[in-house]
MARTOR-350346 format. One record per residue (C-alpha): chain; x negated, y, z. Coordinates in steps of 0.25 Angstrom, whole numbers, always signed. Example, Ala and Ser with C-alpha at 12.3 -4.5 7.8 and 13.67 -1.06 7.14 Angstrom:
2
<r><c>A</c><east>-49</east><north>-18</north><up>+31</up></r>
<r><c>A</c><east>-55</east><north>-4</north><up>+29</up></r>
This chain:
116
<r><c>A</c><east>+0</east><north>+0</north><up>+0</up></r>
<r><c>A</c><east>-4</east><north>+14</north><up>-2</up></r>
<r><c>A</c><east>-11</east><north>+20</north><up>+10</up></r>
<r><c>A</c><east>-17</east><north>+34</north><up>+13</up></r>
<r><c>A</c><east>-27</east><north>+36</north><up>+24</up></r>
<r><c>A</c><east>-32</east><north>+50</north><up>+28</up></r>
<r><c>A</c><east>-44</east><north>+53</north><up>+36</up></r>
<r><c>A</c><east>-53</east><north>+64</north><up>+39</up></r>
<r><c>A</c><east>-45</east><north>+73</north><up>+49</up></r>
<r><c>A</c><east>-50</east><north>+78</north><up>+62</up></r>
<r><c>A</c><east>-52</east><north>+90</north><up>+70</up></r>
<r><c>A</c><east>-60</east><north>+102</north><up>+64</up></r>
<r><c>A</c><east>-62</east><north>+117</north><up>+67</up></r>
<r><c>A</c><east>-56</east><north>+128</north><up>+59</up></r>
<r><c>A</c><east>-65</east><north>+130</north><up>+47</up></r>
<r><c>A</c><east>-70</east><north>+116</north><up>+46</up></r>
<r><c>A</c><east>-67</east><north>+105</north><up>+35</up></r>
<r><c>A</c><east>-62</east><north>+91</north><up>+35</up></r>
<r><c>A</c><east>-60</east><north>+81</north><up>+23</up></r>
<r><c>A</c><east>-48</east><north>+72</north><up>+24</up></r>
<r><c>A</c><east>-47</east><north>+59</north><up>+16</up></r>
<r><c>A</c><east>-35</east><north>+51</north><up>+12</up></r>
<r><c>A</c><east>-39</east><north>+36</north><up>+7</up></r>
<r><c>A</c><east>-28</east><north>+30</north><up>-2</up></r>
<r><c>A</c><east>-27</east><north>+15</north><up>-3</up></r>
<r><c>A</c><east>-16</east><north>+6</north><up>-10</up></r>
<r><c>A</c><east>-15</east><north>+15</north><up>-22</up></r>
<r><c>A</c><east>-22</east><north>+18</north><up>-35</up></r>
<r><c>A</c><east>-29</east><north>+31</north><up>-31</up></r>
<r><c>A</c><east>-32</east><north>+36</north><up>-45</up></r>
<r><c>A</c><east>-17</east><north>+35</north><up>-49</up></r>
<r><c>A</c><east>-12</east><north>+44</north><up>-37</up></r>
<r><c>A</c><east>-9</east><north>+57</north><up>-44</up></r>
<r><c>A</c><east>-9</east><north>+66</north><up>-32</up></r>
<r><c>A</c><east>-14</east><north>+65</north><up>-18</up></r>
<r><c>A</c><east>-10</east><north>+75</north><up>-7</up></r>
<r><c>A</c><east>-14</east><north>+80</north><up>+7</up></r>
<r><c>A</c><east>-3</east><north>+85</north><up>+16</up></r>
<r><c>A</c><east>-4</east><north>+89</north><up>+31</up></r>
<r><c>A</c><east>+6</east><north>+90</north><up>+43</up></r>
<r><c>A</c><east>+4</east><north>+98</north><up>+55</up></r>
<r><c>A</c><east>+12</east><north>+95</north><up>+68</up></r>
<r><c>A</c><east>+26</east><north>+101</north><up>+66</up></r>
<r><c>A</c><east>+24</east><north>+104</north><up>+52</up></r>
<r><c>A</c><east>+28</east><north>+97</north><up>+39</up></r>
<r><c>A</c><east>+18</east><north>+90</north><up>+30</up></r>
<r><c>A</c><east>+12</east><north>+99</north><up>+20</up></r>
<r><c>A</c><east>+5</east><north>+98</north><up>+7</up></r>
<r><c>A</c><east>-10</east><north>+101</north><up>+8</up></r>
<r><c>A</c><east>-17</east><north>+96</north><up>-5</up></r>
<r><c>A</c><east>-15</east><north>+88</north><up>-18</up></r>
<r><c>A</c><east>-24</east><north>+82</north><up>-28</up></r>
<r><c>A</c><east>-17</east><north>+78</north><up>-41</up></r>
<r><c>A</c><east>-25</east><north>+70</north><up>-51</up></r>
<r><c>A</c><east>-27</east><north>+78</north><up>-64</up></r>
<r><c>A</c><east>-19</east><north>+90</north><up>-58</up></r>
<r><c>A</c><east>-28</east><north>+95</north><up>-47</up></r>
<r><c>A</c><east>-27</east><north>+99</north><up>-32</up></r>
<r><c>A</c><east>-17</east><north>+107</north><up>-25</up></r>
<r><c>A</c><east>-17</east><north>+113</north><up>-11</up></r>
<r><c>A</c><east>-8</east><north>+119</north><up>-1</up></r>
<r><c>A</c><east>-10</east><north>+134</north><up>+0</up></r>
<r><c>A</c><east>-15</east><north>+133</north><up>+14</up></r>
<r><c>A</c><east>-27</east><north>+124</north><up>+11</up></r>
<r><c>A</c><east>-30</east><north>+129</north><up>-3</up></r>
<r><c>A</c><east>-45</east><north>+132</north><up>-4</up></r>
<r><c>A</c><east>-48</east><north>+125</north><up>+9</up></r>
<r><c>A</c><east>-44</east><north>+110</north><up>+6</up></r>
<r><c>A</c><east>-48</east><north>+101</north><up>-6</up></r>
<r><c>A</c><east>-41</east><north>+88</north><up>-10</up></r>
<r><c>A</c><east>-48</east><north>+78</north><up>-18</up></r>
<r><c>A</c><east>-48</east><north>+63</north><up>-21</up></r>
<r><c>A</c><east>-58</east><north>+52</north><up>-23</up></r>
<r><c>A</c><east>-53</east><north>+41</north><up>-32</up></r>
<r><c>A</c><east>-64</east><north>+32</north><up>-29</up></r>
<r><c>A</c><east>-61</east><north>+33</north><up>-14</up></r>
<r><c>A</c><east>-46</east><north>+33</north><up>-15</up></r>
<r><c>A</c><east>-46</east><north>+45</north><up>-6</up></r>
<r><c>A</c><east>-40</east><north>+59</north><up>-6</up></r>
<r><c>A</c><east>-48</east><north>+70</north><up>+2</up></r>
<r><c>A</c><east>-44</east><north>+84</north><up>+8</up></r>
<r><c>A</c><east>-56</east><north>+93</north><up>+11</up></r>
<r><c>A</c><east>-52</east><north>+103</north><up>+21</up></r>
<r><c>A</c><east>-60</east><north>+115</north><up>+23</up></r>
<r><c>A</c><east>-59</east><north>+128</north><up>+31</up></r>
<r><c>A</c><east>-49</east><north>+121</north><up>+40</up></r>
<r><c>A</c><east>-39</east><north>+129</north><up>+48</up></r>
<r><c>A</c><east>-31</east><north>+126</north><up>+61</up></r>
<r><c>A</c><east>-18</east><north>+126</north><up>+52</up></r>
<r><c>A</c><east>-24</east><north>+114</north><up>+44</up></r>
<r><c>A</c><east>-22</east><north>+105</north><up>+56</up></r>
<r><c>A</c><east>-13</east><north>+94</north><up>+52</up></r>
<r><c>A</c><east>-12</east><north>+79</north><up>+48</up></r>
<r><c>A</c><east>-16</east><north>+78</north><up>+34</up></r>
<r><c>A</c><east>-10</east><north>+67</north><up>+25</up></r>
<r><c>A</c><east>-13</east><north>+62</north><up>+11</up></r>
<r><c>A</c><east>-2</east><north>+58</north><up>+2</up></r>
<r><c>A</c><east>-1</east><north>+52</north><up>-12</up></r>
<r><c>A</c><east>+11</east><north>+48</north><up>-21</up></r>
<r><c>A</c><east>+10</east><north>+35</north><up>-28</up></r>
<r><c>A</c><east>+21</east><north>+28</north><up>-36</up></r>
<r><c>A</c><east>+32</east><north>+36</north><up>-31</up></r>
<r><c>A</c><east>+28</east><north>+34</north><up>-16</up></r>
<r><c>A</c><east>+21</east><north>+44</north><up>-7</up></r>
<r><c>A</c><east>+10</east><north>+39</north><up>+2</up></r>
<r><c>A</c><east>+5</east><north>+47</north><up>+15</up></r>
<r><c>A</c><east>-7</east><north>+45</north><up>+23</up></r>
<r><c>A</c><east>-6</east><north>+45</north><up>+38</up></r>
<r><c>A</c><east>-13</east><north>+58</north><up>+40</up></r>
<r><c>A</c><east>-26</east><north>+64</north><up>+46</up></r>
<r><c>A</c><east>-26</east><north>+75</north><up>+57</up></r>
<r><c>A</c><east>-34</east><north>+87</north><up>+54</up></r>
<r><c>A</c><east>-35</east><north>+97</north><up>+66</up></r>
<r><c>A</c><east>-41</east><north>+111</north><up>+64</up></r>
<r><c>A</c><east>-44</east><north>+117</north><up>+77</up></r>
<r><c>A</c><east>-55</east><north>+125</north><up>+85</up></r>
């Protein structure tokens, strides 16, 4: 079955960086047309962060544009989210998502906390 496993979260200070990973298994990675990152802070709805779409490019939420970079490694079947200049308001659980054959798959999430 399709599984997504995020890793790389942690506690950092404002201005620091983190790179999140999302390992995808059980699916033909190279045929996944778009891969997304979302985040959810306590008391908030889950919100879009970034997307990488094959042959179309990358897309970002306004709040992270210029600071975050999404990428994918076909050989490693992994999606990445490089996060720079982190702010306290970036604190959330970060989740990756793919759509495959009409189904939506989510990872379990990884916690990112930005605090001094």
